[in-house]
One Martini backbone bead per residue (centre of mass of N, CA, C, O) as a GRO file, in nm:
protein
  172
    1MET     BB    1   2.356  -6.815  -0.824
    2LYS     BB    2   2.308  -6.988  -0.571
    3LYS     BB    3   2.369  -6.760  -0.371
    4LEU     BB    4   2.145  -6.569  -0.461
    5LEU     BB    5   1.908  -6.763  -0.408
    6ALA     BB    6   1.970  -6.810  -0.106
    7LEU     BB    7   1.950  -6.509  -0.025
    8MET     BB    8   1.653  -6.468  -0.117
    9LEU     BB    9   1.526  -6.687   0.063
   10ALA     BB   10   1.625  -6.574   0.334
   11ALA     BB   11   1.485  -6.299   0.306
   12ALA     BB   12   1.194  -6.408   0.280
   13LEU     BB   13   1.191  -6.553   0.553
   14ALA     BB   14   1.251  -6.305   0.731
   15LEU     BB   15   1.004  -6.135   0.642
   16SER     BB   16   0.783  -6.339   0.733
   17LEU     BB   17   0.858  -6.329   1.035
   18VAL     BB   18   0.818  -6.024   1.080
   19ALA     BB   19   0.518  -6.004   0.984
   20CYS     BB   20   0.418  -6.216   1.226
   21GLY     BB   21   0.523  -6.050   1.501
   22GLY     BB   22   0.297  -5.857   1.614
   23GLY     BB   23   0.045  -5.939   1.737
   24ASN     BB   24  -0.134  -5.904   2.040
   25LYS     BB   25  -0.171  -5.606   2.235
   26GLY     BB   26  -0.451  -5.563   2.324
   27THR     BB   27  -0.653  -5.416   2.575
   28GLU     BB   28  -0.724  -5.109   2.675
   29LEU     BB   29  -0.788  -4.975   2.972
   30THR     BB   30  -1.092  -4.816   3.082
   31VAL     BB   31  -1.359  -4.661   3.216
   32ASP     BB   32  -1.556  -4.797   2.994
   33ASN     BB   33  -1.424  -5.125   3.004
   34TYR     BB   34  -1.344  -5.263   3.285
   35GLU     BB   35  -1.617  -5.428   3.352
   36GLN     BB   36  -1.545  -5.668   3.147
   37TYR     BB   37  -1.267  -5.760   3.336
   38LEU     BB   38  -1.359  -5.632   3.624
   39ASP     BB   39  -1.393  -5.654   3.975
   40LEU     BB   40  -1.544  -5.400   4.189
   41ASN     BB   41  -1.514  -5.358   4.547
   42ILE     BB   42  -1.678  -5.127   4.776
   43GLY     BB   43  -1.621  -5.019   5.123
   44VAL     BB   44  -1.759  -4.882   5.432
   45SER     BB   45  -1.631  -4.862   5.768
   46THR     BB   46  -1.545  -4.901   6.064
   47GLY     BB   47  -1.296  -4.879   6.258
   48ASN     BB   48  -1.095  -4.977   6.532
   49THR     BB   49  -1.160  -4.742   6.700
   50SER     BB   50  -1.315  -4.723   7.035
   51ILE     BB   51  -1.609  -4.653   7.233
   52GLY     BB   52  -1.761  -4.729   7.537
   53TYR     BB   53  -2.110  -4.727   7.638
   54ALA     BB   54  -2.358  -4.730   7.872
   55THR     BB   55  -2.692  -4.878   7.874
   56PHE     BB   56  -2.962  -4.836   8.100
   57VAL     BB   57  -3.243  -5.041   8.215
   58MET     BB   58  -3.545  -5.028   8.397
   59ASP     BB   59  -3.758  -5.238   8.509
   60SER     BB   60  -4.047  -5.319   8.688
   61THR     BB   61  -3.858  -5.500   8.899
   62GLY     BB   62  -3.564  -5.343   8.913
   63THR     BB   63  -3.406  -5.444   8.677
   64LYS     BB   64  -3.099  -5.423   8.536
   65GLY     BB   65  -3.028  -5.336   8.203
   66GLY     BB   66  -2.783  -5.374   7.930
   67GLN     BB   67  -2.548  -5.195   7.720
   68VAL     BB   68  -2.291  -5.165   7.475
   69ASP     BB   69  -2.187  -4.899   7.302
   70MET     BB   70  -2.036  -4.797   6.993
   71LEU     BB   71  -1.769  -4.583   6.909
   72TYR     BB   72  -1.612  -4.417   6.631
   73ASP     BB   73  -1.293  -4.248   6.500
   74SER     BB   74  -1.312  -4.426   6.230
   75LEU     BB   75  -1.265  -4.502   5.886
   76SER     BB   76  -1.300  -4.767   5.632
   77ALA     BB   77  -1.164  -4.857   5.322
   78LYS     BB   78  -1.251  -5.110   5.070
   79MET     BB   79  -1.070  -5.291   4.806
   80ASN     BB   80  -1.177  -5.522   4.548
   81LEU     BB   81  -0.979  -5.687   4.296
   82SER     BB   82  -1.091  -5.877   4.002
   83ALA     BB   83  -1.134  -6.116   3.784
   84LYS     BB   84  -1.374  -6.230   3.546
   85SER     BB   85  -1.140  -6.398   3.389
   86THR     BB   86  -0.915  -6.668   3.282
   87ASN     BB   87  -0.888  -6.567   2.961
   88PHE     BB   88  -0.679  -6.357   3.084
   89ASN     BB   89  -0.428  -6.114   3.073
   90TYR     BB   90  -0.276  -5.894   3.315
   91ASN     BB   91  -0.112  -5.584   3.224
   92ASP     BB   92  -0.032  -5.348   3.430
   93VAL     BB   93  -0.273  -5.313   3.635
   94THR     BB   94  -0.417  -4.995   3.729
   95ILE     BB   95  -0.611  -4.850   4.005
   96LYS     BB   96  -0.787  -4.541   4.078
   97VAL     BB   97  -0.976  -4.437   4.374
   98LYS     BB   98  -1.255  -4.237   4.475
   99VAL     BB   99  -1.394  -4.214   4.801
  100THR     BB  100  -1.726  -4.135   4.926
  101ALA     BB  101  -1.850  -4.054   5.263
  102ASN     BB  102  -2.125  -4.051   5.463
  103TYR     BB  103  -2.169  -3.915   5.801
  104GLU     BB  104  -2.268  -3.949   6.129
  105TYR     BB  105  -2.239  -3.749   6.432
  106CYS     BB  106  -2.093  -3.717   6.754
  107THR     BB  107  -2.046  -3.550   7.068
  108PRO     BB  108  -1.913  -3.489   7.337
  109PRO     BB  109  -2.071  -3.598   7.579
  110LEU     BB  110  -2.200  -3.918   7.623
  111SER     BB  111  -2.464  -3.830   7.785
  112SER     BB  112  -2.517  -3.628   7.510
  113LEU     BB  113  -2.616  -3.771   7.245
  114LEU     BB  114  -2.595  -3.628   6.921
  115VAL     BB  115  -2.755  -3.690   6.626
  116GLY     BB  116  -2.719  -3.550   6.271
  117GLN     BB  117  -2.455  -3.479   6.204
  118ALA     BB  118  -2.272  -3.403   5.907
  119ASP     BB  119  -2.026  -3.570   5.694
  120VAL     BB  120  -1.722  -3.597   5.493
  121CYS     BB  121  -1.525  -3.851   5.330
  122GLU     BB  122  -1.200  -3.939   5.189
  123PHE     BB  123  -1.061  -4.174   4.953
  124ASN     BB  124  -0.746  -4.324   4.834
  125LEU     BB  125  -0.715  -4.582   4.594
  126GLU     BB  126  -0.469  -4.849   4.510
  127ALA     BB  127  -0.433  -5.097   4.244
  128LYS     BB  128  -0.263  -5.414   4.159
  129THR     BB  129  -0.226  -5.662   3.937
  130ASP     BB  130  -0.185  -5.958   3.827
  131ILE     BB  131  -0.187  -6.169   3.559
  132ALA     BB  132  -0.472  -6.295   3.678
  133GLY     BB  133  -0.628  -6.033   3.822
  134ASN     BB  134  -0.515  -6.013   4.108
  135CYS     BB  135  -0.560  -5.870   4.446
  136ASP     BB  136  -0.514  -5.715   4.711
  137VAL     BB  137  -0.653  -5.581   4.966
  138VAL     BB  138  -0.753  -5.242   4.995
  139THR     BB  139  -0.675  -4.985   5.237
  140ASP     BB  140  -0.827  -4.699   5.416
  141ASP     BB  141  -0.792  -4.443   5.654
  142TYR     BB  142  -1.018  -4.229   5.856
  143ASN     BB  143  -0.989  -3.969   6.066
  144LEU     BB  144  -1.171  -3.817   6.264
  145PRO     BB  145  -1.239  -3.566   6.408
  146GLU     BB  146  -1.177  -3.527   6.740
  147ASP     BB  147  -1.514  -3.474   6.798
  148HIS     BB  148  -1.579  -3.740   6.633
  149PHE     BB  149  -1.850  -3.982   6.636
  150THR     BB  150  -1.955  -4.318   6.534
  151HIS     BB  151  -2.172  -4.533   6.412
  152SER     BB  152  -2.205  -4.797   6.202
  153TYR     BB  153  -2.513  -4.703   6.109
  154LEU     BB  154  -2.412  -4.388   6.007
  155ILE     BB  155  -2.347  -4.478   5.725
  156GLY     BB  156  -2.391  -4.369   5.417
  157ASP     BB  157  -2.320  -4.269   5.135
  158VAL     BB  158  -2.139  -4.446   4.873
  159THR     BB  159  -1.887  -4.331   4.654
  160TYR     BB  160  -1.729  -4.369   4.324
  161GLU     BB  161  -1.418  -4.294   4.139
  162ILE     BB  162  -1.241  -4.317   3.853
  163VAL     BB  163  -0.932  -4.170   3.805
  164GLU     BB  164  -0.748  -4.430   3.717
  165ILE     BB  165  -0.647  -4.635   3.428
  166SER     BB  166  -0.425  -4.916   3.357
  167GLY     BB  167  -0.359  -5.129   3.094
  168THR     BB  168  -0.382  -5.475   2.980
  169VAL     BB  169  -0.566  -5.716   2.777
  170THR     BB  170  -0.511  -6.065   2.711
  171PRO     BB  171  -0.514  -6.350   2.583
  172ALA     BB  172  -0.435  -6.669   2.729
   0.00000   0.00000   0.00000
């Protein structure tokens, strides 16, 4: 009888432990809710490679003044992803983003630079956070077609679209 009572108490204790073990599985991140938990900053700028060409102006005294203008043959997209709050753990969070940028370009010879022709480039960026919701800055470069060069100020509209997001957020 004592053994049966001990066995029933042990079974009841085991069942109560199993019943409480479910825990919080967290919030699944989606395109609709990620902004509550993550800050996403995206920008497009000129890349590293450039050509310099001189522009000279003669003033009324005959003194030549000038400057060197830079043209770039690549564009670079940068994505910075970070946690909005330290009150959460970020579990296997991955985000894929498609960035589209409009730019105006000119074609050599440099002595007759004509600007106003437009084109579009696309970048595909992917980032993964650590448990604290931080991630390294992610970049992607786009080489312009061989005869396209752009000024840094000729980059126009930049848009982005979340292609895929996965992972969960749980209270810390």
